[in-house]
C-alpha positions as CSV (number, residue, x, y, z in Angstrom):
1,M,-0.2,-0.3,-0.2
2,K,1.2,3.4,-0.7
3,A,1.8,5.7,2.8
4,W,4.0,8.4,4.2
5,V,6.2,8.0,6.7
6,V,7.7,11.0,9.5
7,G,11.7,9.5,8.2
8,E,13.7,12.4,10.4
9,P,11.8,15.1,11.6
10,K,13.0,18.3,10.6
11,P,11.7,22.1,9.3
12,I,8.4,21.5,7.4
13,D,10.0,22.9,3.9
14,A,12.7,20.4,4.3
15,G,10.7,17.9,3.6
16,P,9.7,15.4,7.1
17,L,7.7,13.3,5.3
18,E,8.7,10.2,2.8
19,R,6.5,8.3,0.4
20,V,6.8,4.7,1.4
21,D,5.6,1.6,-0.2
22,R,3.9,-0.7,3.2
23,A,2.7,-4.3,3.0
24,I,-1.0,-3.9,3.9
25,P,-1.3,-4.6,8.0
26,E,-3.2,-7.4,9.2
27,P,-5.7,-7.3,12.8
28,G,-5.0,-8.2,15.6
29,P,-8.1,-10.7,17.2
30,D,-8.8,-7.6,18.9
31,E,-8.6,-5.2,15.7
32,I,-10.3,-4.2,12.7
33,R,-8.7,-2.7,9.4
34,V,-9.9,-0.1,7.6
35,R,-9.6,1.2,3.6
36,V,-9.0,4.5,4.3
37,A,-11.3,7.0,2.3
38,A,-10.2,10.4,4.5
39,C,-7.6,11.3,7.0
40,G,-7.9,14.6,8.4
41,V,-4.1,16.4,8.7
42,C,-3.7,18.0,11.9
43,R,-0.9,20.1,13.8
44,T,0.2,17.5,16.1
45,D,1.3,15.5,12.7
46,L,2.8,19.1,11.7
47,H,4.7,18.9,15.8
48,L,5.4,15.6,14.8
49,A,7.6,15.5,11.0
50,V,9.3,18.8,12.8
51,G,10.3,17.1,15.7
52,E,8.8,19.3,18.5
53,L,7.0,16.3,19.5
54,A,9.4,13.5,19.6
55,P,8.8,10.4,17.8
56,K,8.0,7.2,19.5
57,H,10.2,5.1,16.8
58,A,11.3,6.1,13.3
59,G,9.2,5.6,10.3
60,V,5.9,6.2,11.8
61,V,2.9,7.1,9.3
62,P,1.2,9.8,10.3
63,G,-2.7,10.6,10.8
64,H,-5.2,10.3,13.6
65,E,-8.6,12.0,12.2
66,V,-9.2,8.9,9.8
67,V,-12.3,7.8,8.3
68,G,-12.6,4.6,6.0
69,V,-14.6,1.2,5.2
70,V,-14.4,-2.0,7.6
71,D,-12.8,-4.9,5.2
72,A,-11.6,-7.2,7.9
73,V,-11.8,-7.6,11.3
74,G,-10.1,-10.2,13.9
75,S,-11.6,-13.3,15.8
76,E,-12.6,-11.6,18.4
77,C,-14.2,-8.4,17.3
78,V,-18.3,-8.0,17.9
79,R,-18.8,-4.3,17.3
80,F,-17.8,-3.7,13.7
81,R,-18.6,-6.4,10.2
82,V,-16.8,-6.2,7.2
83,G,-18.5,-2.8,5.1
84,D,-19.6,-1.0,8.4
85,R,-18.0,2.6,8.3
86,A,-15.9,3.7,10.9
87,G,-13.0,6.2,12.3
88,I,-10.1,5.9,14.0
89,A,-8.7,8.5,16.6
90,W,-6.1,10.0,18.4
91,L,-6.8,7.6,21.8
92,R,-5.8,4.3,20.5
93,S,-5.7,2.2,23.6
94,T,-5.4,2.4,27.8
95,C,-4.7,0.1,30.4
96,G,-7.8,-0.1,31.8
97,R,-6.9,-0.9,35.3
98,C,-4.6,1.9,36.2
99,H,-6.8,4.6,39.3
100,W,-7.6,6.8,36.0
101,C,-9.3,4.3,33.7
102,R,-11.2,3.1,36.6
103,R,-11.9,7.1,37.3
104,G,-13.2,7.4,33.9
105,R,-10.5,9.8,33.2
106,E,-8.8,7.5,30.6
107,N,-7.2,10.1,28.4
108,L,-4.4,10.6,31.5
109,C,-3.6,6.8,31.8
110,E,0.2,6.4,31.8
111,S,-0.2,3.6,29.3
112,S,-2.0,5.1,26.9
113,R,-1.0,4.7,23.3
114,Y,-2.0,7.3,20.1
115,T,-2.6,7.0,16.7
116,G,0.0,8.3,14.2
117,W,2.5,8.1,17.3
118,D,3.2,4.8,18.7
119,A,1.0,3.5,16.1
120,D,0.7,3.4,12.0
121,G,-2.1,6.3,11.2
122,G,-4.0,6.9,8.2
123,Y,-1.7,9.0,5.6
124,A,-1.9,5.2,4.0
125,E,-4.6,2.9,2.2
126,Y,-4.9,1.2,5.1
127,A,-5.3,1.3,8.8
128,V,-5.7,-0.9,12.3
129,V,-7.2,-0.5,15.6
130,G,-8.4,-2.2,18.6
131,E,-12.3,-1.8,17.8
132,A,-13.0,-1.2,21.4
133,Y,-11.3,2.1,20.6
134,A,-12.9,3.0,16.6
135,Y,-16.0,5.0,16.5
136,A,-18.9,4.6,14.6
137,L,-19.7,7.8,12.5
138,P,-22.9,9.7,12.6
139,D,-24.4,9.8,8.6
140,A,-24.8,13.5,8.6
141,F,-21.2,13.7,7.7
142,D,-19.7,12.6,4.6
143,D,-15.9,11.3,5.2
144,E,-14.4,14.6,4.0
145,H,-16.0,16.4,6.7
146,A,-16.3,13.3,9.2
147,A,-12.1,13.3,9.5
148,P,-11.6,16.1,11.2
149,L,-14.4,15.5,13.7
150,L,-12.0,12.6,15.1
151,C,-9.5,15.1,16.8
152,A,-10.1,19.0,15.9
153,G,-13.7,18.4,17.2
154,I,-13.3,16.4,19.8
155,I,-10.2,18.0,21.5
156,G,-12.3,21.1,20.6
157,Y,-14.8,20.1,22.9
158,R,-12.9,18.6,25.8
159,A,-11.5,22.2,25.4
160,L,-14.5,23.6,26.0
161,L,-15.2,21.3,28.7
162,R,-12.2,22.3,30.4
163,A,-12.9,25.5,30.3
164,E,-15.7,25.8,32.4
165,L,-17.6,28.4,30.3
166,P,-20.8,29.1,32.0
167,P,-24.0,29.4,30.6
168,G,-24.4,32.2,28.1
169,G,-20.8,33.1,29.0
170,R,-18.1,35.2,27.3
171,L,-15.8,32.7,25.2
172,G,-12.6,34.0,23.9
173,I,-10.9,31.9,21.1
174,Y,-7.6,32.4,20.1
175,G,-6.2,30.9,17.0
176,F,-8.7,29.6,14.6
177,G,-8.4,26.9,12.3
178,A,-9.5,23.3,12.4
179,S,-10.6,22.6,16.0
180,A,-11.4,26.6,16.6
181,H,-14.2,26.8,14.0
182,L,-15.9,23.5,15.7
183,A,-15.8,24.5,19.1
184,A,-16.7,27.9,18.3
185,Q,-20.1,26.5,16.7
186,I,-21.0,24.3,19.8
187,A,-20.7,27.3,22.2
188,M,-22.3,29.4,19.8
189,A,-25.1,26.8,19.9
190,Q,-25.6,26.6,23.8
191,G,-26.2,30.2,23.8
192,A,-22.4,32.0,24.6
193,T,-20.9,34.9,23.4
194,V,-17.4,34.2,21.0
195,H,-15.0,36.3,20.7
196,V,-12.1,34.9,17.9
197,L,-8.5,36.7,18.3
198,T,-6.2,35.0,15.3
199,R,-3.2,36.0,13.0
200,S,-4.8,35.3,9.8
201,E,-7.1,37.7,8.3
202,A,-9.0,34.5,6.3
203,A,-9.7,32.8,9.5
204,R,-10.9,36.1,10.9
205,E,-13.0,36.3,7.7
206,H,-14.0,32.6,8.2
207,A,-14.9,33.5,12.3
208,R,-17.1,36.3,11.1
209,D,-18.7,34.0,8.5
210,L,-19.9,31.5,11.3
211,G,-21.5,34.8,13.1
212,V,-19.1,35.4,16.2
213,A,-19.6,38.5,18.3
214,S,-16.0,40.0,17.2
215,V,-12.9,39.6,15.6
216,G,-9.5,40.8,16.3
217,P,-5.6,39.9,16.1
218,A,-4.1,37.1,18.1
219,D,-2.2,40.1,20.4
220,G,-4.9,42.2,20.7
221,S,-7.8,42.3,23.2
222,P,-11.2,41.3,23.8
223,P,-14.2,44.0,24.0
224,E,-15.2,43.0,27.2
225,P,-13.7,40.5,29.6
226,L,-14.2,36.6,29.1
227,D,-15.4,34.1,31.1
228,A,-13.7,31.4,29.5
229,A,-11.2,31.4,26.7
230,I,-9.1,28.8,24.8
231,L,-6.0,28.8,23.5
232,F,-5.8,26.7,20.3
233,A,-2.2,28.8,18.6
234,P,0.8,26.9,19.9
235,A,2.4,30.6,21.1
236,G,3.0,30.7,25.1
237,E,3.4,34.2,24.8
238,L,0.1,34.9,24.8
239,V,-0.9,32.9,27.9
240,P,0.0,36.1,30.2
241,P,-2.7,38.8,28.3
242,I,-5.2,35.6,27.8
243,L,-5.0,35.7,31.5
244,R,-5.4,39.2,32.1
245,A,-8.3,39.2,29.6
246,L,-10.2,36.4,32.1
247,D,-12.9,38.4,34.0
248,R,-12.7,37.2,38.4
249,G,-13.6,33.3,38.4
250,G,-12.6,33.0,34.7
251,T,-10.5,29.7,32.8
252,L,-7.8,29.4,29.9
253,A,-7.9,26.5,28.3
254,L,-4.7,25.3,26.6
255,A,-5.9,23.0,23.9
256,G,-2.6,21.7,22.0
257,I,0.0,19.0,23.1
258,Y,2.2,21.4,22.3
259,V,2.9,25.1,23.3
260,S,6.1,27.4,23.1
261,E,7.6,28.3,26.3
262,I,5.6,30.3,28.5
263,P,6.4,33.6,29.9
264,A,6.8,33.8,33.5
265,L,3.1,34.8,35.1
266,H,3.0,37.5,38.0
267,Y,0.2,36.2,40.4
268,D,-1.3,39.4,41.3
269,R,-1.7,40.4,37.8
270,D,-2.4,37.2,36.1
271,L,-4.0,34.5,38.2
272,F,-5.6,36.4,41.4
273,Q,-9.0,37.0,41.7
274,E,-9.6,32.7,40.9
275,R,-8.3,33.0,37.6
276,Q,-7.6,29.3,36.5
277,L,-4.7,27.7,33.8
278,R,-5.4,24.4,32.4
279,S,-4.0,22.3,30.7
280,V,-5.8,19.5,28.4
281,T,-4.4,16.1,27.5
282,S,-6.2,14.5,24.4
283,N,-9.7,12.7,25.7
284,T,-11.5,9.9,26.4
285,R,-13.8,7.7,24.7
286,A,-17.4,9.0,26.0
287,D,-16.0,12.5,25.2
288,G,-15.7,11.2,21.5
289,D,-19.3,9.6,21.6
290,D,-20.6,12.9,23.3
291,F,-19.4,14.8,20.8
292,L,-20.2,13.2,17.7
293,R,-23.7,12.7,18.8
294,L,-24.0,16.4,19.4
295,A,-22.4,17.5,16.5
296,A,-24.4,15.7,14.5
297,R,-27.7,17.2,16.2
298,L,-26.5,20.9,15.6
299,G,-25.6,20.1,12.1
300,I,-22.2,22.0,13.1
301,S,-20.5,22.8,9.6
302,V,-17.2,21.9,9.0
303,R,-14.6,23.8,6.5
304,T,-12.0,21.5,4.8
305,T,-9.9,21.6,1.7
306,A,-9.1,18.0,0.0
307,Y,-5.4,17.1,-1.2
308,A,-4.9,14.0,-2.7
309,L,-2.7,11.4,-0.1
310,D,0.2,11.9,-3.1
311,Q,0.0,15.6,-1.5
312,A,0.2,14.7,1.8
313,D,3.5,16.9,2.5
314,V,2.0,20.0,0.7
315,A,-1.0,19.4,3.2
316,L,1.2,20.0,6.0
317,R,3.0,22.4,4.6
318,D,0.3,24.9,3.6
319,L,-1.2,24.1,7.4
320,A,2.4,25.1,8.8
321,H,2.5,27.9,6.8
322,D,-1.1,28.6,7.5
323,R,-2.6,28.7,4.0
324,L,-5.9,27.0,5.1
325,T,-8.9,28.0,6.5
326,G,-11.0,25.3,8.6
327,A,-9.1,21.5,8.3
328,A,-6.7,19.8,5.5
329,V,-8.3,16.2,4.4
330,L,-6.6,14.1,2.4
331,V,-9.1,12.3,0.4
332,L,-8.1,8.7,-0.9
């Protein structure tokens, strides 16, 4: 099968992705194999390719927003049959036994493994995953538009939960790409006032089209104090000014797996009056199920730019250089 791998991590314009031919993987007893129809291109893939996220092993196939049709199942599988539509997301496996898993916080499992990092992902014609970690997908979304829901959507939803936005509250979104444009729609559907601050004029125009209350530059200030904020951009230097933009009791959630260095914080100016700073680590499968149901019920709009599998390196460069609005998707 055709696939892309991360050879040696290096700057994106130096070509860290390499095209290879691989044997078609065989599913294990509890695994399904998916013939890939679409795979979203996520900023985590970019962090991996350029070395900001250390590879777990050489030659891994990136991609963890995988949509396709099941074409083989292991002997122990009971949830999926050949011919079913299925999605493969970032969280690939957990131990199921540790205190984090038993508490319903499997995203913090110390034995967790991830698609496109620990094991091969969807920048390929076929992918396998344990069926317990695969998703049944809502019919409301075709393959191209379902793919970004599997990470951009789920992580945006998790970030929204972590930000503790009160009903009818004021939310600031910093950075406006694949994940942010989905989280914004969920927040607005739940009655929030959403302010978007991002460096790309095209992204600001996209936010306006979705009906947010205001837009501005990433280093600007929202027009009113915020009850909650989510930082989607991997820009640690924005953390102090965002904290200062929060009202008393406000929460800032950092949605990325990688954020550049955060400057020193001043307690009285940045955190006092019960402002909170929170990270977001992966998601639980319950988060994914809840988000997919909600996305279908609300009919959220997913903006995508399609690329052929042979253009995976182009798609990742376009993401790196902010030449996209919405989400890039490899369509096979």
